[in-house]
N, C-alpha and C positions, 0 to 999 in steps of 0.2 A: 732319421730312422725312427724315433721316438715317436715322431708325429705321425706315422704311416705314409710320409711321403716316399719312402724308399723301403720296400717289402719283397715277398717272395713274389705276388702278384705284380708288383712295380719295381722291376728291378733297376730301373734308370729314370732319372728325375733332372729337370733342368730348373736352375735356380738363378734369377735375376736381382742384382743389388740395385734396389731403388735409389737410394742415396747417392750412389755413384752415378747413375745416369743424370741425376739432378745437377751433380756437381761437373759433368761434363758440358751440360746444357748452360751453365753458369760461366763456365769458362769460354764457350764459344761467344755468348753474347758480349763478355768483358773484352775479349781478343778485339772484336770488330768495332767496340766503341771506343776503343782506344786510338783507332787509326781513322773513323769516320769523321767527317765534318759535323759539327753540333747541330742538331735539329733535324739531320738526314736519317730517317730509319732504315734498317737493313733487315730484310725479310729472310731469317733462316728458316729453310722448309725441309724438314727432316724426310729423308728419302724412304718412303714406306717398306720399299723392297727389303731392307736390311732387317727389319723384323715386323712382318705382317701380321701382328696381333692386335686387336683392337685396345686393349688395356695398355700395351705398351705403346702404341701411338697416341694414346690419349696422356701418357706421361710427359713427353717433351712437349706437346700442346699445351700442357698445363704449366711448363716451364717458359711458355711465351714463343714456340715455334710453330711453324705451319707446316704444311706437307708438299712434298714432292710425289707425285702419283705417275706410274707408269701404265695406265690401263684402267678398265672400267671397274675390275675387282679392287684395287688399292684405292680408286676414288671412293668407292661404296665404303671400304674400311675408314677412310680417313673421315668421312661424313657420320659413320656411326661412332666415330670417336668425337664427335662434336666439334671437329673443326670447321670454321666458316670458309665459305667460298672465296672470300677475299684474301684466304691465307693458303690457298692450294694451288699450286702449279702443275698442269698436265704436260708430261713430255714424251709421250709413248711414239714411238716411230711408225705405227701402224693404225692409227686412228681411224674408225670409220666415221661415215659421214653423221650416223647416229651419236657417235660420241662427241663429234664436234659441235653438234646442236645442242646436247644437253650442256657442254661446258659452257657454250656461249649463253644459254638461257640461265644457266645460274650464275653467270658472273665470274666463272674460274679462269685464270690465267692459263693460256697454253702457248706452245712454241711449235711452230711449223717446222716440218722436219726435211721437206723435199720441194721440188716445183710443183707438184700437184696440188699440195694443200693449199697455198694461196688462192689457187683457182676453185676450191671447193669454198672456201672462205669468201671469197667474192660473192658467190651466190647466198651463202648464209647471211653475209653482213648487208645485203641490198635491201633497201627500204621495204618493210611489208614482209620480209622473209621470217623473221621472229617475231613472236607476240609482242615484243617491245624491244628498243635498241639495246644492244648488249654492254654491259658493264666491263666484259672482259678485256684485260690486257693481253694484247697478241704478239708474239714475236717471232724471229727466225732462229734457228739453231744453226751454228756455223761449225765447221770443222777446218781449224786452221792447218791441218796436215801436218803436224810437226813430228810425227814418228811415235813409236811406241815405247812402253816401258819394259819391265822385266818380265810381266806376265801378258802374253799376247792377247788373252781372251779379256782381260780388264783394259786394253788400249783403245780408247775410241776416237784417238786424232790421227791415225795410219792414213798413209796414201789412199787406201781403199776401203776404210771404215763404212759401215752401213748406216752410220749417222750423221745427219746434217748436210748443209750445203758446203761441198769441198771447195774451200776458197782458192786454191791453187789449180784447180783444174780451168781449162781454157773457157772464159766468158763468165764463170761463176761469180767471182766477186762483184761485176758488172751486174749481173743479174740480182744479185741480192739488195745492192744500192738502188736499182732502178725499181724493184717491188717494194722497198719501203718507200720511196720518194713517191711513188704513184698510188700508195694505200696509206692515207693519214692514220689508219686505225691500228697500223704495224708501229708500236713504240718501244720494243726492245729487241735486244740481240742475246742470245744464249749459247754457251760452249761449255762443255764437259770433256776433258781431253782423256780422262780414265781415272782408276781408282787404286788399289792396291798395286804396287810395283812401280809406281810413277814417281820421279823426283819432283820435291817441291819446285824446283827451278822451271821444269817443264810444265808443271801445272801454270806457274805464273806466267809461262811465255804465253801459253793458251790465253790467259785472260788478256795480255797485252794485245795480241792478234785478233781479239775481240773488239776491244776497245778502239782500236785503228779504223776499221769499216764504220763504226759507230760515228766518228767524228767526221769520217767521209760523207755518211748519209745526211748527217745534219748540215754540213757545208752545202751539200748539193739541193736540199730541201729549203735551205735559207732560214731555217729555224730549228729548234731544239726537237726535233722529230723523235729520235731515240733518247729516251729519259730512264730507261732501265737497262742495266747489265745482269744478267743472269751468268754467273761465273760456276755454276755447278757444285760439286763436292769433290770425293775422291781423296781427302785426306788419308795416306796411309797409316796402318796400326803396326806397331812392334809388337810381334807375337812370340818374341823370345825372351823376353824379360816383363818384371813387374812395371818398368819404366814407361811412362806415357811420352812416347816420342814418334815423330813430331806433334808440336803442340799446334792448338788453334793460333795462339798468340805469334809464334815462330811464322807461321804462315801468314797471317795479317799482315805482319812486320814487311815480309818479304813483297807482298802485293803492293803495299804504300811505296816501298822503294822502286818497284819495276813499274807500276801503273799509278802514279799518283794522282792522275785525273779520275780516276776511279772513286776516290773518297774525297774530293775537293767540294762535294755538295751539288756537282751538276747531274750526277747519275743516282739512281736508287738502287744499290746493289742488292742481289738476293742471291743466297747460296743453297745447296742441296746437299748438305752431308748426310751420310748414312752410316756406313760401318763405324766410324770413327766415334760416333757417340755411344752406343750400347757394347760394342766388341769386348772391351776388357771388364766390363761390368756383371760378370755372372761366371757359372761354370755347369758343366754336366756332370754328376756324379752316377757311377753306375757299379754294380756288384761284379767281381770276378766270379763266375760260374765254375770254372775249371782251371786248373793249370797243368800243363803238360809240356812235352818237349819233342822236337822232331830235328833230327840231324844234329843234333847236340845243342839246339837253340831252344832256350825256354819260353813259352808262350803262354800268356794271360788270356783266356777266353771271358770276354766281357759281354755286357748287354749295350754298349755304346759302340756304334762302328757307323758304316755308311748310311745308316737310315737317320742319323742325325749330324754327322760330319761329312757330307757328301763330297765337297771339295778336298779335304784333308784326305780322303782314301784315294781318290781318283786323280788328285795332281799333289802329292805329297810334299814335293820338292817347292812348289809355290804356296802351298798352305798348311805348313807345319801347325800342330797344335802342341802345347806343352801339356805333360802329363804328370801328375802328383800322386803319390801312392799313400793309402791309408789302411789301418786294420779294419777288421769288421765293427769296432767301436767308433769309428771316426777319427781316431788319434792317427797323428803322422806314423807312416810307416819307418820303421829303423832297420839298420843292417846295411852291410856293405853293399854296392852296386854291382848289380847283374845285368849284363846285356841281354835283354828280352824284346820279345815282340809283344805289342798288346793289341789284341784281335777283337773284333765285333761279332756279332750273331748272325750276319748275313751269309748266305750259302753259296759264297765264291771266295776264292782263294787270297784275292787282293784285299778283302776287308781288314784293313790294319789301320789302326789310328797312329799307332807309333811301331817304327821299325827300328831293329837294334838298339833301342833306348836303353840307357844305364839306369836302372832303378832297383830299389831294394826288393829282393826275390819276392814276386807277388804269389799268393797262395788262394786257394778256393775260399770264399768268403770275405776277403779283403773287398777294398773299394778304391776305385780309380776315379779322378777328376780331370776331366778335360778342361783346360784353363783357357780363358779368352774367347769363348764360343759365342757372345751375346748378341751377334750379328749374323743372320741367317742360318745357324744351326738349329734356333729355337722354331723357326717358322718356315722352314724350307725343307720338308723332310723328302727322303727317297724311300718310295713305298715299296721297294723290293723285298720279297717274302711276306708281304702284308704284315710286317710287324706293326704293333700298335705304337702310337706317337705317344712320347712320354708327357706327363704333367708338368706345365711351366708354373713355376711360383714366383712371385716377386716376394723379397724379404727385406725387412728394415731392422736394425738394431735399435733396441729401445731399453736402455738399463734400467729405467725407473719400472717397467712392466711386470718384473717379479717373475715368479715361475708359475706354472699350471697350463692345462689344455685350454685351446680356446672352446668356448660353446659350440657344438655342432661338429666338432671334430676337425681333421686337418684340412678337409675340402672347405671348409667355411671359413679359414683363414682365422688368425688370432694369435696369441702369445704364447711362447713357451721358452723358458731360460732366457728372457731378454731378447728375444727375437719374434718379430710379428711376420706371419707369413698370410699372402693373399694369392688365391687361385688365378692365374692368367688364363689357362686353357687347362681344362681337366683331363686325365689321361684318357686317352682312346680305348674304348672298350672292343671286344670281340665282335659285338652286336653292331658297333658303329662302322667296323671295317667290313662286315656283312653287307651292311645297308648301303654304303658309298661303293660297294663293287657289284651293286644291282641284284642285291638278294629278292628284292621285291619283284624282280623280273626274272625269276628262274626260270620258267618255261618260255621265256620269249623266244628261243629259237627252235625249240622242239615241240612245241603245241601244234595239234593239227591245224593245217591252213584252212582258212574259212572257204 
């Protein structure tokens, strides 16, 4: 507040703990280094969808991670963040011919999702089809059809999932083996069984179910044709406490025990973790604008709702967020717990980030913090009511920095009270909203016809 990041004009702000993201990346590297054969590198590709902001994508890249992208926009963000093509994996289930061509020309790895994609790639990989032979590693995405987890929308290995080659469908496994044997440029298999709500055991079973056809393909080809297994990401996050569980180390050890051949040096593993890297590394802070009651239920009306916590509002049982209460000066709110709702600013009744939550009684001018929103909430807004997107700022604690404002003010980044802030995305202005909503084409539908 003293820095002007939270004010009457900016009543909600997103804060990312930079050091915590770096710690998460380091723990990921260490976990897989522990189980992988010496000299066999693992490419950890950060799933850009989890936080599609260029400075945030740049942060794990600076920690040695690559990027997994699911379309041309995310690819553009990864390239803008300075990630080289050799560290990018393209996994979109709906790649156009132009997107395939671009990936092949750049040397970006890609995973074909269906029977038509290898046919398109046959044409593009033919001699003379590209300006020069492609260096892109190419794989097939498989679906082991193991079933879903506790969140259906996040389960991608169900019998009818839209992703990948459904291995238990009649003839599908044989097609995958034949497609790889006939195309020497297919050198990897990819599997991702789901994310939040999936058990580690199911995730490991999905990797095992990918390893088996890889071995079958290599036997059929008479050589080590498949040399890479992309095992996806999906490590779930505990949103109920400050504990980091499950850990990357726990998952890596389970994989070693379940699929020992994955780490014996014959395959180059690729991972695509997203949410589990930044999720617990920040908070969204919002002002309580009004406190009221209805039917005896206290309601705190804040500036953080569906426009930032989309999944929490629309699927609260699957995506609950913890809420912390502070007074207007940022001190922890004290007092007996009161069962109350914490509402957002959107104009529909279901815009609640917490329902019947026991917190100290919130009053106008207090602050609420949504905890663990570092994945998706910062970069996947819901534009209902044309509410401005909040500013996103990274912060680091620097005890040696001393006090004082940064030159140029809050938006320029700098130090205050031992904390350094850096602007990741400036707050959206009303002019920005008008421009994005066709303001320059105001008369497009009402102007006289030529």
